[in-house]
ZARO-681025 format. One record per residue (C-alpha): residue in three letters; x, z negated, y. Coordinates in steps of 0.02 Angstrom, whole numbers, plus 50000, padded with zeros to 5 digits. Example, Ala and Ser with C-alpha at 12.3 -4.5 7.8 and 13.67 -1.06 7.14 Angstrom:
BEGIN
ala506154961049775/ser506844964349947/
end
This chain:
BEGIN
met551344366855993/ala550594373956146/glu551094388756253/trp550174396756401/asn549764414856412/pro550924425256539/glu549254434856610/lys547744426556593/asp547214407756622/leu547374405756438/leu548084388956321/ala548394392356149/met548874375656035/val549394373855869/thr548664356755809/asp549684346555663/asp548664353655518/ser549224372055605/lys547334375655689/val547684389155819/leu546494385455966/leu546234395156115/his545604388156300/arg545344395856470/phe545804387756614/asn544194375956617/trp544314372456443/gln543104382556358/arg543584384656193/leu543804404356136/trp544024403155965/thr544884391855828/ile545884400455667/phe546524395355510/pro547774405455468/gly548094395755300/lys550044393855328/his551004379955397/ile551384384655594/thr553144380655649/ser553254391055813/ile552324401455939/cys552324412356090/trp551454427856205/ser551764444156206/pro552174450656381/asp550724457556438/gly549594442956369/lys548544451856221/ile549504449256050/ile549784430056014/ala551484428255876/leu551424414655770/gly552934409855673/thr552644401355472/glu553584388955370/asp553594405255257/gly554644415255364/leu553064426555425/val552674432055588/leu550674432255619/leu550164444155767/arg548374439055811/asp547294447355931/val546904436956087/glu545064444056101/asn544754435055944/gly545964428655833/lys546004441855729/met547664447955621/leu548394463055668/arg549864463155580/thr551114453055457/ile552754454955462/lys554024447055343/ser555574443555471/his556524428555377/asp556674418855211/val556324403155295/ala555254394655411/ile555454403055587/val555594387955704/cys555684398855897/leu554994415255962/asn555244422756107/trp554584438056170/ala555374447656317/glu554824465156403/asp556104475156505/asp555824472256694/pro555744486356791/leu556684482256941/ser558314481656796/arg558274499456750/pro559504513456808/asp559554524756943/lys558134540056892/asp559404552556881/glu559964542856718/phe558224538456664/leu557714549656497/ser555934551656523/tyr554964555156359/glu553114559756319/asp552334557456166/arg551594575656119/thr550514571155982/thr548954565156075/arg548964582856135/phe548984591055965/phe547794578155859/pro546114567655869/pro546544547355904/ala547634542855750/pro546444536755600/val545874517455592/met546074508255426/pro544744513355313/arg543844498155243/ile544434488055104/gly543334476955008/gly544094472754870/leu545864471654892/ser546634454454946/ser547674451155123/gly549344456655071/asp548984471954986/thr549264480455147/gly550514473655323/leu548944477555420/ala547294469955420/asp545784475855340/glu544484464855438/asn544804473255593/glu545204488855549/glu544914497355763/ala546214483955812/ile547564492755744/pro547664510555855/glu547504501456009/phe548574487355970/ser549964500555927/ser549614508656097/ala549514495156209/ser551374490056137/cys552124506656167/gln551764506556341/arg553214496756398/phe554764491856298/asn554984474756229/ile555904465856112/leu555304449756017/cys556564438055940/ser556194425555801/gly557494412855762/gly557444405355568/lys558164388455519/asp559464396955425/gly560234403955561/cys559684421255572/val559044428855736/cys557874443955695/phe557464457655835/ser555894467655824/ile555334482155953/phe553294480556005/gly553564465655899/ile553324477455735/phe554744488755720/pro556374478855654/val557884484355763/gly559384470055717/lys559624454955621/ile561154444255661/asn561574427755543/ile562594416955673/asn563434408855523/lys564534424655497/ile564784431755667/pro566434430655738/ile566514416055900/ser567554417356055/val568264398956118/glu569194396556269/ser570944393456254/ser571224395156078/gly572294408256098/lys571944420655964/arg571164411255845/asn569684413855758/tyr568094402955731/gln566354402255650/leu565044391355626/gln564594380655459/asp562904375955427/ala561994382055586/ser560254380155612/ile559364388155776/ser558344377355883/lys557764390056020/val558174407356083/ser557954417856240/leu558294434556266/ser558444438056465/arg557234450556572/asn558414462456583/leu558784464656380/gln560434459156407/lys560964442956358/leu560434431556214/val560404411556229/leu560154401056078/leu560284383456047/cys560884381055860/tyr561674363255756/gly562904367255660/lys564934364255637/leu566174376855744/val567574379355600/asp569234386355620/thr569384399055498/asp571174402455510/ser571484383555456/leu569794381855397/ser569704364455487/his568284357555566/asn568474355255756/cys566744344655772/glu566864334955597/thr564934330655620/ala563694343555682/ala563384345955858/leu562064355555972/his562824370156031/cys562354383456165/leu562834400056112/tyr562944416556209/leu562624430756114/asp562924451156223/thr561314460756155/ser561844476556331/ile561444489356185/phe559474486056206/phe560134486756404/asn560974501756392/arg560104514056253/lys558164505656296/asn557394525656329/glu558344529256151/leu557494513456071/his555914514356153/gln555624533856104/val556234529955903/ser555274514055903/gln553594520455973/gln553764535155840/ala554274524655695/ser553174512355736/ser551484520755739/ile552314530855576/gln552184512855484/asp550524509555544/leu549814526855481/val550864524355303/glu549924507355308/val548324518755331/val548964528155199/arg549324515955087/ala547674509055100/ser546714524255068/ile547474527354908/ser547004509554842/leu545434513554898/ile545134530954820/ser545914522954661/lys544704506754653/gln543094519654681/trp543594532154552/ser544154517954444/asn542494507754447/ala541664523354414/met542584527854266/asn542424509554189/leu540774511154190/phe540714529554113/arg541654524453979/glu540734509553929/lys539144519353923/phe539844532653816/ser540874522953727/ala539304519653602/leu539414537553527/pro541134536453442/asn540344519353338/leu538604526153323/ile539564541353229/ala540494529353126/ala539094520653064/his538124536452990/gly539244540652905/ala539924556552990/glu541874560753029/ser541664570253198/ser542234569353354/ser541154564453514/glu541564579453586/asp541294589153420/glu539264583053433/phe539204587953617/leu539884605353577/ser538744607353411/leu537154605253523/leu537524614553662/phe538074630153537/gly537194623453374/thr535404620253441/arg535234604253328/thr535704586853350/ser536384574153231/pro535534556653212/ala537004549453312/leu537244560153433/his535184558753463/gln535184539753449/phe536384539553566/leu535574550553671/ala533804543953665/ser534104525453625/ser535934520053693/leu536224530253850/gly534334535853901/glu533774545154064/ala534104528154165/gly535684523354080/leu536344542354126/lys535564541654307/arg536424527354321/ile538064534054270/ala537794548754388/lys537474539354548/ala539074529454507/val540064545054487/asp539294553954664/ser539554539154755/ala541224536854726/gly541644556054752/arg540904555754922/glu541884540154946/ile543494548854894/arg542984564854997/gly542774552855171/val543864544255149/val545284559755116/ser544494569155248/glu544344555055390/his545804543755345/leu547084549355200/gln547544567955297/pro547434564155460/ala548684550255430/val549814561755327/glu549544575455438/ile550164565055610/ile551484556055516/ser552324572455478/phe552104577155649/arg552944561555733/leu554344564155609/ala554644581655656/glu554874574355837/leu556094560955777/arg557054572655679/gly557334584755862/leu557674567155931/ala558974565355797/arg559864581955821/trp560474574556008/arg561924566355937/ser562454559856092/arg561034547956114/phe560284544855985/gln561714542855852/ile562144527655935/ile560704520955892/gly560964524755717/leu559674538655718/asp560454550555579/glu559734567955552/lys560174572255390/leu559264556755335/ile557804561355432/asp558034575655381/gly557704570255209/val555964559555260/thr555394575855336/glu555414583955148/ser554474570155086/ile553264571055203/gly552984589255180/met552804588254988/leu551664572955020/val550324584755125/val550354597554978/gln549924583754849/val548334578954954/glu547824594654999/arg548094597254790/phe547094577854777/ser545604586654856/arg545504600754758/val545654591154605/ala544514580654651/ala543384592754687/thr543274602154548/val543124587354439/leu541754580154530/tyr541004597654518/leu541104596854300/phe540434580554304/gln538854584754406/asn538574600454285/phe539074592354123/phe537664574254197/thr536474592054240/trp536554596554057/val536584580453963/leu535094572654084/lys533864590154033/cys534464586953850/val533724568753851/lys532284571953913/ile532044584253799/leu532294572753658/leu531164558653733/asn529654570653711/glu530054581353547/pro531464587553438/ile532454601653530/asp532224618553452/gln533094625853592/val534764622653683/pro534274618553873/ala534984629554015/ala536844626254064/asn538534636354105/ser539474634753937/glu541124636454014/leu541064621354134/val540454609153977/val541714617553870/ile542984612653996/phe542454596954020/leu542234590853867/lys544054598953817/phe544954590853951/leu544094576854037/leu543534565653876/asp545274565453837/lys546214564354022/asp545684561554191/pro546614571854314/ile546034561854469/lys546794545954388/gln548154554354354/leu548444557654523/leu548354539754576/glu549714534954428/ala551364530254473/asp552404533854352/glu551324548754277/arg552214567254253/ile551054578954295/asp551324596354189/cys551574611154265/asp551574629654188/met553084639354196/asp552694654054307/thr551834642854437/ala553674630454424/arg554754647854450/his553574654154617/val553784635754681/glu555774633254650/gln555764650854758/leu554784645554877/val555634627254904/val557134635554913/phe556784648255034/gly555764636355166/gly557654626055143/phe557164611755058/thr558024603654889/asp556614597154789/thr556004609654680/his555084598654563/phe553744589454675/leu552394596354586/glu552964587454416/arg552394572454516/ser550964564454552/leu550214559954729/val550664541254717/lys552404544654667/gln552664556254805/phe552004542154928/asn553304528854852/glu554524542354879/leu554064543855051/glu554214525155088/asp555984524055018/ser556754539255115/leu555974530255274/lys556604512655225/glu558194522055208/ala558124530255359/phe557554516455481/leu558814505755399/met560104514755471/pro559534511355660/phe559264491855597/thr561034490955529/thr561674501155684/ile561054491455831/ser561554472855705/ser563224476455719/gln563164481555907/ile562614463355959/his564264452456001/cys564284432656047/gln565154432156210/gly565374414656191/leu564864397756128/leu564764380356234/pro564904364056135/leu563514353556219/tyr563614335056111/pro563764330455934/val562304323555828/thr562504308255703/ser560554306655650/ala559794316855539/asp558164316855656/thr559054326255789/leu559124338455687/ser557324341355691/ser557054357655802/thr555274347955845/cys556354333255918/thr557394342856021/leu556894343856198/thr557684359156261/ser557174372956379/ile557864390756437/ser557684400856575/phe558514416656679/tyr558484415456887/lys558814431656991/asp560734429057051/glu560584426657217/asp561834441457231/ser560774454657197/gln560174463857320/pro558184470457304/glu558484490757327/glu559714488857156/ser559314496957029/ser559814484856922/tyr560284465756929/asn561344450856838/leu560064436156773/thr560674419156798/gly560524409456627/tyr560074389856642/val560044376856503/cys559134360356510/phe559214348856386/lys559004330656328/ile560694321656285/pro560184309256139/asp560494291156183/gly562424287856121/ser562974303356117/leu564494306456231/asn564374287656268/lys562864294456379/arg561234283756394/asn559434292856446/cys560264308156513/ile559744325456543/gly561044339356565/val560864357556640/ile561904371756632/lys562084387456712/asp563144404456672/ser563134415756821/gly564224427656723/asn563654443456683/cys563354452056505/tyr564974464856515/thr566394451456509/thr566664437856371/leu566144421056413/ser567054411756522/met567344395256552/ala567554398356750/ser565564405256734/leu564894389356691/ser564384373956767/gly563354363356757/phe562784342556795/leu562044328056693/leu560654319156776/his560314299156709/ile558464292456705/pro558194276856762/asp558294264456604/glu556664260656644/tyr555804277456587/glu555964286356447/cys555994308856464/val554494313956337/asp555014330856376/leu555554345956496/ser555454362856552/leu556164375256673/tyr555004381656797/lys555154395456927/asp556254397057078/lys557504386456964/gln556504371456951/ile556484358956807/val554864349056766/leu555274333156689/leu553804322156602/leu554054303256606/ser553474288156530/glu553684272156592/arg554194259856477/ser553744243556569/pro552584232256497/asp551924226356641/ser551344243156675/pro550914251156518/gly550114269356494/arg550834273456659/ser551984291156655/trp552784303556787/met552884318956801/val554344324756898/met554664340256981/leu556804344357042/gln557664359357132/thr559064364057039/gln560134366257229/ser559944349957274/phe561064341157136/ser562984349157161/phe563534360456983/thr565214354156935/pro566164370056849/leu566724365256656/ser568164366856604/arg569174363856457/thr571184364456401/ser571204364356203/pro569994366756084/ser569954349355987/asn569434343756167/ile567714355156141/tyr566614343656215/ser566604349156411/leu565004339556469/gln565944320556422/lys566924322756600/leu565224325856720/val564804309756799/ala562754305556765/leu562014308156954/asp560564293356958/leu558674300156966/gln557824291457098/leu555884293957113/asp555694287357271/thr556684298957358/asp556004315657437/tyr557264330757352/gly555614333657212/lys553994330157195/val553264316257087/arg551614315056991/ser550774300256934/ile549754300356769/pro548884288056732/his549074289756542/thr550214285856428/val550754305956383/ser551744314356219/thr552384332456200/pro552364344856201/leu552424349056428/ala551664365656423/val552274374356594/ser551734392956666/ala552704400656798/ser551534413856809/arg550044401556846/gly550854387056917/val550124375756798/ala550644362156689/cys549564356056537/val550224339856492/phe549264329556338/ser549084312356313/ser549074298556185/arg547084296356192/arg547054316656131/his546544320956300/ala547374336756391/leu547644336356581/val547864350556685/tyr549224351356844/ile549174362356969/leu551204362957008/asp551074371757164/glu549964359357278/asp550124341357323/glu549404327257209/asp548044322557342/glu547634341357361/asp547174348357180/glu545974338857068/asp546554337556885/glu545944347856741/val545324333256597/ser544654337256432/asp544364329256260/met545314340956125/
end
């Protein structure tokens, strides 16, 4: 697989062993990464700053173009992602200014930049949805993605298509095996695809139409009969005008929601780091102090560790067990080591809370308040599923989390202060014991030492707040006052103080998922099928593999659209190779044009096409639609007299006559069968023919924005051609891979 960057002279390639390589135009290699997963698809973000990789296990990996580092991992599918397409809102497609809903993200006016991910050395990848290796990349990625509205489409092997705004906020999902399909001339009969697998998806630049190619059987659901007795390649047209009609509202909601999701990951990582740091310190503390109960038992005493320290504090004498523990087992060095570990954990926790956890929670609270305000504009936002009641519930949850973070900060400060006093007092005792028996108790704040012994040796308040299922005790007076305040504030949750910090965070996550699921479900239900065009039957299992299918989809602006128009329609082109023997054709290329708009059901009157017969002495290795309605064909010569010769042919679609497609009944579904194939003549002037002195292989990587094509030879060489120049005017770039 290979894809040109839409904005820069960069080519991304995926090797057979799933290494990802990025090269400049002059073949300078910028980086090579090993994702550790089998890569099945690839595409670039519209601004060329992010590369999206689809994997065999249904993940979308977003990588930074600068260094290849992971930006985000998204679980979009349960099966292999076979195709990706990232489309950006075209400014020319925007409605009139008086209809444009302007919106300002006010967060930066009230808050400093969003906190970055804390460094998490001990967490394995996958503990968070964000990358822990490049904490600075996340805010830059989020802010850059929110500048222009864009949608990442991913097609799965099971027939599911997922839509994600900015590539990170899931906004819809459809299964082409379950959507009703309109087939012209079939009356009111209902049809459906069965066992469908997607081959390619493409979303138009005005976001109004999705064209996808898929394999499957067409079933008459009324009679449960198969109109396609065998699997076939179908061209499916979907109406995605909801993205166009509500892109301003979706932009606003997605901008806030995607930022909230980023910050939720910061909160998750912060809590994980705090828990890890405190757990390490307490493990060392318990390891060292666990020797005391064993020594007490060895000396035949029946007291507890707490009794021994209290006896030392108030009785001015040490038992043999405590004396041995302080002077020998623990010692001055051991106590200092524990004190240093607890102090280091305390400083780390305070830093994470103040620099990451608390700012993230506060910004989430503000962004949810913005979403809450948008949700009250029902006429605009209810249609995309923004539910006021659900957002109110999330807003309440984040308010409780703000209180829990403040509570945790105070508890942590108190506990660390008690530890500090206890260690200071014990250290004085150890120093005296090492010199002479104690005849005078070292000065200490007796009350603080007693509190430490009474509570912290039996239970750990910090750990308690970091446990997911822990229930926190709350006295009756506090509970009564809290209940009055919560009800007075218009909230419903009066028992939040009984929950831990982690429990409250989990409740926030659950309420967020529920609130954001509503737009996801609402948008999904508004994506409809406009129609289906069966292209050709498939009899070979090899042809069902998307890697063996030569197809290309592109959209071009209608000739009838005026430049001054605020919006426009696009003509969709689909180019594909017909397998030999299918439709009784051999060595043929099919081109379909859809000149209809997205507001009407797909009509056969809007579809036209032509077939192109490649001379038998040539084989089509790959093909691609190019700018200005051009087609680029990569041909390899079959003649044994001239082995190793190949050709790249550029054809103008205007040079061919498109024939309207029509059919009279659903049983005769292959309209292309009636088209007469035109013979391709390489020695005519209607196209540009380039000679390639090598045997070539897939893929053919064409960049319309840069005007170049990359061809891979069987000798593992890569050749770059400047397509818009004549053959004798340019020098081909050739390099070993």
